[in-house]
C-alpha positions as CSV (number, residue, x, y, z in Angstrom):
1,M,0.0,-0.1,-0.2
2,S,1.2,3.8,-0.8
3,N,1.5,6.3,1.1
4,Q,-0.8,7.8,-1.0
5,N,-3.6,5.7,-0.1
6,I,-3.5,5.3,3.6
7,R,-6.6,5.3,5.3
8,V,-8.1,5.3,8.9
9,G,-7.4,2.1,10.8
10,D,-4.0,1.4,8.8
11,Q,-1.0,0.3,11.3
12,V,2.1,2.8,10.7
13,R,5.6,3.2,11.4
14,F,7.6,6.6,11.4
15,L,9.9,7.3,9.2
16,N,12.2,9.6,11.6
17,E,11.5,8.2,14.6
18,V,10.9,5.2,16.8
19,G,7.8,3.7,16.6
20,G,4.2,3.6,15.2
21,G,1.1,3.6,15.6
22,R,-2.9,3.5,13.8
23,V,-4.3,6.5,11.9
24,T,-7.4,7.7,13.5
25,A,-8.3,11.1,10.8
26,I,-7.1,11.8,7.6
27,L,-6.8,15.5,8.2
28,N,-6.2,16.9,4.5
29,K,-3.8,15.3,1.6
30,D,-0.5,15.6,3.1
31,M,-1.5,15.2,7.0
32,V,-3.2,12.5,9.0
33,S,-3.9,12.2,12.9
34,V,-1.8,9.1,14.4
35,E,-2.6,7.4,17.9
36,T,0.6,5.8,19.5
37,Q,0.3,3.1,21.8
38,D,0.5,5.6,24.4
39,G,-2.9,6.5,23.5
40,F,-1.8,10.2,22.3
41,E,-3.4,10.8,19.0
42,I,-0.5,13.1,16.9
43,P,-0.7,14.8,13.8
44,T,1.5,13.2,11.4
45,Y,2.6,14.1,7.4
46,I,1.6,11.3,5.1
47,K,5.6,11.6,4.4
48,N,6.7,10.3,6.8
49,L,5.0,7.3,7.6
50,V,5.1,4.2,6.2
51,V,2.1,1.7,5.9
52,I,2.2,-1.9,7.8
53,P,-0.1,-4.1,5.4
54,P,-2.4,-6.0,8.3
55,S,-0.6,-9.7,6.8
56,T,2.9,-8.5,8.2
57,S,2.0,-6.6,11.5
58,L,4.1,-7.2,14.5
59,R,1.0,-9.5,16.1
60,D,0.8,-11.9,13.3
61,R,4.3,-11.7,11.7
62,S,5.4,-15.5,13.7
63,H,2.5,-17.1,12.5
64,L,3.1,-16.4,8.8
65,T,7.0,-17.5,9.2
66,T,5.6,-21.2,10.2
67,S,2.6,-20.7,7.4
68,S,4.9,-19.8,5.0
69,S,7.5,-22.7,4.7
70,Q,4.6,-25.0,5.2
71,S,1.6,-24.3,3.7
72,S,-0.1,-24.0,-0.3
73,P,-0.1,-20.5,-2.2
74,S,-3.4,-21.0,-2.6
75,S,-3.7,-21.7,1.4
76,Q,-1.4,-18.7,1.9
77,S,-3.8,-16.5,-0.5
78,S,-6.5,-17.6,2.0
79,Q,-4.7,-17.3,5.5
80,S,-3.7,-13.2,4.5
81,S,-7.6,-12.5,3.7
82,S,-8.2,-14.2,6.7
83,L,-5.7,-12.4,8.9
84,T,-6.8,-8.8,7.3
85,Q,-10.4,-9.4,8.4
86,S,-8.9,-10.3,11.9
87,A,-7.4,-7.3,11.6
88,Q,-10.3,-4.9,11.1
89,D,-12.2,-7.1,13.0
90,Q,-9.3,-6.0,16.4
91,Y,-10.1,-2.1,15.5
92,P,-14.4,-2.1,15.7
93,G,-14.0,1.8,15.8
94,V,-12.9,2.5,13.4
95,K,-14.9,5.0,11.2
96,A,-15.3,5.6,7.2
97,R,-13.5,9.1,5.9
98,G,-15.1,12.1,6.1
99,F,-15.5,14.8,9.2
100,K,-18.2,16.2,10.5
101,E,-18.2,19.3,13.0
102,T,-19.8,19.1,16.2
103,N,-21.3,21.7,19.1
104,Q,-21.4,24.2,17.3
105,H,-22.3,28.4,18.7
106,K,-23.3,30.9,17.1
107,A,-22.1,34.3,16.1
108,N,-18.4,32.1,17.7
109,D,-17.0,32.2,14.4
110,F,-13.5,33.3,15.4
111,P,-11.0,31.6,16.4
112,E,-10.4,31.8,19.8
113,F,-7.7,29.2,22.1
114,I,-7.0,30.5,26.4
115,F,-4.3,28.6,28.1
116,A,-5.8,28.5,31.9
117,A,-4.9,28.2,35.6
118,L,-7.4,27.4,37.9
119,P,-6.9,26.9,41.7
120,D,-7.8,24.7,43.6
121,N,-8.3,26.9,46.3
122,P,-9.2,30.2,45.2
123,G,-8.2,32.1,48.6
124,N,-5.2,30.7,48.9
125,P,-3.7,29.5,45.3
126,P,-0.8,28.8,47.6
127,E,-2.3,25.9,49.6
128,G,-3.6,24.0,47.0
129,K,-2.8,22.9,43.7
130,I,-3.5,24.5,39.8
131,L,-5.1,23.1,37.1
132,L,-3.8,24.1,34.1
133,F,-7.0,23.9,31.4
134,L,-6.9,24.5,27.6
135,V,-10.1,26.0,26.1
136,N,-11.0,26.0,22.8
137,D,-13.9,29.1,22.8
138,C,-14.8,28.7,19.3
139,N,-16.8,26.7,16.3
140,Y,-12.9,25.9,15.0
141,T,-11.9,21.8,15.4
142,L,-7.7,21.7,17.5
143,I,-5.2,19.8,17.2
144,Y,-3.1,20.3,20.4
145,H,0.6,19.7,21.5
146,F,1.3,20.6,25.2
147,A,5.0,20.2,26.1
148,T,6.7,22.3,29.0
149,K,10.4,23.0,28.2
150,I,13.1,23.4,30.7
151,A,17.0,23.9,30.4
152,G,16.3,23.8,26.4
153,Q,14.1,20.3,26.5
154,Y,10.8,19.9,25.2
155,T,8.6,17.0,27.2
156,T,5.1,16.3,26.1
157,I,2.6,16.7,28.5
158,D,-0.2,16.5,26.6
159,A,-2.0,15.7,23.4
160,G,-4.8,15.6,20.8
161,M,-7.9,16.4,19.8
162,L,-10.2,19.1,21.1
163,E,-13.9,20.0,20.0
164,P,-15.4,23.1,19.3
165,N,-16.4,25.0,22.8
166,T,-15.3,23.2,24.9
167,K,-12.3,22.7,27.1
168,V,-9.8,19.6,28.4
169,E,-7.7,19.8,31.7
170,L,-3.9,19.7,30.7
171,E,-2.2,19.1,33.7
172,S,-2.3,20.0,38.0
173,I,0.4,21.4,39.1
174,Q,1.5,20.3,43.1
175,P,2.5,23.6,45.9
176,K,6.1,22.1,45.9
177,G,6.7,22.3,42.1
178,M,4.9,26.6,42.0
179,G,8.7,27.9,42.9
180,E,9.9,27.3,39.7
181,L,7.4,27.2,37.0
182,P,8.9,25.5,33.1
183,E,8.2,27.1,29.9
184,Y,4.1,25.8,29.0
185,C,4.6,25.6,25.0
186,F,1.4,25.0,22.7
187,Q,1.4,24.1,19.3
188,L,-2.5,24.4,17.9
189,L,-3.7,23.7,14.1
190,F,-7.3,24.2,13.5
191,F,-10.0,23.3,10.9
192,R,-13.4,24.2,10.2
193,K,-15.3,22.2,8.1
194,S,-15.8,25.0,5.1
195,S,-13.6,27.7,4.7
196,I,-12.3,30.2,2.3
197,Q,-8.2,29.6,3.8
198,L,-6.1,27.0,6.0
199,E,-6.4,29.1,8.9
200,E,-1.9,29.1,10.3
201,P,-0.8,26.8,12.9
202,V,0.0,28.5,16.3
203,Q,3.0,28.1,18.4
204,K,3.5,29.4,21.2
205,E,6.0,29.8,24.8
206,I,4.9,31.1,27.7
207,R,6.8,32.2,31.0
208,I,4.5,32.5,34.5
209,S,6.0,34.1,37.0
210,P,5.3,31.8,40.1
211,V,4.4,34.7,42.1
212,K,0.9,35.0,40.2
213,F,0.4,31.9,41.7
214,F,0.8,34.0,45.1
215,K,-1.8,36.5,44.7
216,T,-5.1,36.5,44.2
217,S,-5.6,39.6,42.3
218,S,-4.1,37.7,39.0
219,F,-7.7,34.5,39.3
220,V,-10.2,36.8,38.0
221,K,-13.7,36.0,36.9
222,N,-14.4,34.5,33.7
223,N,-17.4,32.6,31.8
224,Y,-15.3,29.4,31.1
225,F,-15.6,28.5,35.2
226,S,-17.2,28.5,38.1
227,T,-14.6,30.3,39.9
228,P,-12.1,33.0,39.4
229,A,-8.9,31.9,36.9
230,L,-5.4,32.9,35.1
231,L,-6.0,33.0,31.7
232,I,-3.7,33.4,28.4
233,R,-4.9,33.9,25.5
234,L,-2.9,31.5,23.4
235,A,-5.0,33.2,20.4
236,E,-7.9,34.9,19.8
237,N,-11.1,36.4,18.2
238,P,-9.5,39.5,16.0
239,L,-11.9,41.6,15.5
240,K,-11.8,41.5,19.5
241,A,-7.9,42.1,19.7
242,E,-8.4,45.1,17.8
243,M,-11.1,46.1,20.0
244,D,-8.8,46.0,23.0
245,K,-6.6,48.1,21.6
246,L,-9.1,50.9,20.9
247,T,-8.2,53.9,23.9
248,E,-10.6,56.6,24.9
249,K,-10.0,58.7,22.4
250,D,-10.4,56.3,19.6
251,F,-13.9,56.2,20.9
252,Q,-14.4,59.7,21.0
253,Q,-13.4,59.9,17.3
254,V,-15.8,57.5,16.2
255,T,-18.7,59.7,18.2
256,I,-17.2,63.1,16.5
257,T,-18.0,61.5,13.1
258,K,-21.8,60.0,13.6
259,E,-22.9,62.7,15.8
260,P,-22.6,66.6,15.9
261,K,-20.5,66.9,19.7
262,R,-22.4,67.9,22.4
263,E,-22.2,70.9,24.4
264,P,-22.6,70.3,28.5
265,T,-25.8,70.5,30.4
266,A,-26.8,72.9,33.8
267,D,-26.8,69.2,35.2
268,A,-23.1,68.2,34.7
269,P,-21.1,71.2,33.7
270,K,-18.0,70.8,32.5
271,S,-15.6,71.6,34.8
272,D,-17.8,69.4,38.1
273,L,-16.5,66.1,35.2
274,V,-13.0,65.1,35.7
275,E,-11.5,62.4,32.4
276,I,-8.7,59.9,33.9
277,D,-7.1,57.8,31.4
278,L,-5.9,54.2,33.2
279,H,-4.3,53.2,30.3
280,I,-0.3,52.1,31.1
281,N,0.9,54.0,27.7
282,Q,-0.9,57.2,29.1
283,L,0.8,56.4,32.9
284,L,4.5,56.0,31.6
285,D,6.4,56.5,28.3
286,D,8.5,53.3,29.3
287,T,6.9,49.9,30.6
288,R,10.1,47.8,29.8
289,G,11.1,45.4,32.5
290,L,7.4,46.0,34.3
291,S,5.9,42.5,35.0
292,N,1.9,43.1,35.1
293,A,1.7,42.6,38.4
294,D,4.0,46.2,39.1
295,M,1.3,47.6,36.0
296,L,-1.7,46.8,37.6
297,K,-0.8,48.4,40.9
298,L,0.8,51.7,39.5
299,Q,-2.8,52.1,38.0
300,L,-4.4,51.4,40.9
301,D,-2.0,54.3,43.0
302,T,-3.3,56.5,40.4
303,F,-6.6,55.4,40.5
304,R,-6.8,56.1,44.6
305,K,-4.6,59.3,43.7
306,E,-7.2,61.0,41.4
307,M,-10.3,59.4,44.0
308,D,-9.1,61.2,46.8
309,K,-8.1,64.7,45.0
310,A,-11.6,63.9,43.0
311,I,-13.5,64.5,46.7
312,A,-11.5,67.2,48.7
313,T,-11.6,69.7,45.7
314,G,-15.3,68.5,45.7
315,V,-15.9,67.7,41.8
316,K,-19.1,65.9,41.1
317,K,-18.1,63.3,39.1
318,I,-15.0,61.2,38.0
319,V,-14.1,59.0,34.6
320,F,-12.0,56.6,34.8
321,I,-10.7,54.7,31.3
322,H,-9.6,51.7,32.2
323,G,-9.9,50.0,28.5
324,V,-11.1,46.5,27.9
325,G,-8.9,43.9,28.1
326,D,-9.9,41.1,30.0
327,G,-11.4,43.3,32.9
328,V,-9.5,42.9,35.4
329,L,-8.2,46.8,35.8
330,K,-12.1,47.1,35.9
331,N,-12.7,44.2,38.2
332,E,-9.8,45.5,41.2
333,L,-11.5,49.1,40.0
334,R,-14.6,48.2,41.2
335,R,-13.9,46.4,43.7
336,E,-11.6,49.1,45.3
337,L,-14.7,51.8,44.8
338,Q,-16.5,48.6,47.1
339,R,-14.0,48.5,49.9
340,K,-12.4,52.1,50.0
341,Y,-15.2,54.5,48.5
342,T,-18.5,52.8,49.7
343,K,-20.3,55.9,50.0
344,Y,-20.3,57.0,46.5
345,P,-22.4,54.9,43.8
346,Y,-20.3,54.3,40.5
347,Q,-22.1,53.1,37.2
348,D,-20.9,52.4,33.5
349,A,-19.5,55.3,32.1
350,S,-21.5,56.8,28.9
351,F,-21.3,53.8,26.2
352,R,-21.9,56.7,23.5
353,E,-18.2,58.4,24.5
354,Y,-16.2,55.7,26.3
355,G,-17.8,52.5,24.8
356,F,-17.2,49.4,27.2
357,G,-14.3,50.5,28.4
358,A,-15.3,52.9,31.3
359,T,-16.3,53.3,34.9
360,M,-18.0,56.4,36.5
361,A,-18.2,57.4,40.1
362,V,-20.5,60.1,41.5
363,L,-19.0,62.0,44.3
364,R,-21.7,64.0,44.8
365,K,-25.1,65.7,44.0
């Protein structure tokens, strides 16, 4: 059997490394998915495989050696046919060629894959283990390879196929292992039943500071788990990514082009409304050497300083522009309002002026 005629259920050997397995799916004209003896499914180029005919599989080889020296050609042919049927019977779950999409959600057609860390003990993450997940938050079928990297050496932890709009647990980190974390590495190949283009594979190596696991603020509420989690996007909706990059000035510019500029009213004179942009590029010219935690601390310190200043000077309303992003800054800002500034009500600022990216506190009527 030639490599060009490879089929689901064929036993194959790898050309460039030891071992082999069984073909479980035809991914495209050049690549198939191979299930190894360890149970992992690995996307592999057909050109790197050699098909093992059923009559010469390792399981049947000793029997063939004996029968070939003692049987007639017609008997050998009959035995070979019987062995072929036997090999098919060994894999009753083999499916016919083809691909069917499952679990499709409306308006979820852009690739979005998320690496998530979920603490066993949300109140004190370092006391329990941390569960690592891969989330497929889109209508693409995903083939993934997850590995760790230590001192330049990659070790495969998990690999397989993840159906659309599902998640899979990759591994867990024990408390004693949180001091020294490896780099987490992903190779992602994703596709749809029907598409106008072939998607570029994603390859990412992620380094997480162990300090993050010691701070409850690293874990945020989300739509994927019932408890807070640390979320790292591997690939995402490009429209959402662009939305996250928009600043308050961008939102204002959109407003100006669509409607006439509104004059301040008597109820809210311009001098009584203060705007504070908390985007990090508005607070610092250079963020090199700063961690995400460092930048968040600076943003919250600025929020407190401006809030106290506005209260002291009699400002009626103050708007904090925090952007959309993952919602970390917004959640921390509102938590601070609930904890320290309980007497001042707050709400989403005007969508027409700020989109989804700002919070307004009312300091006095």
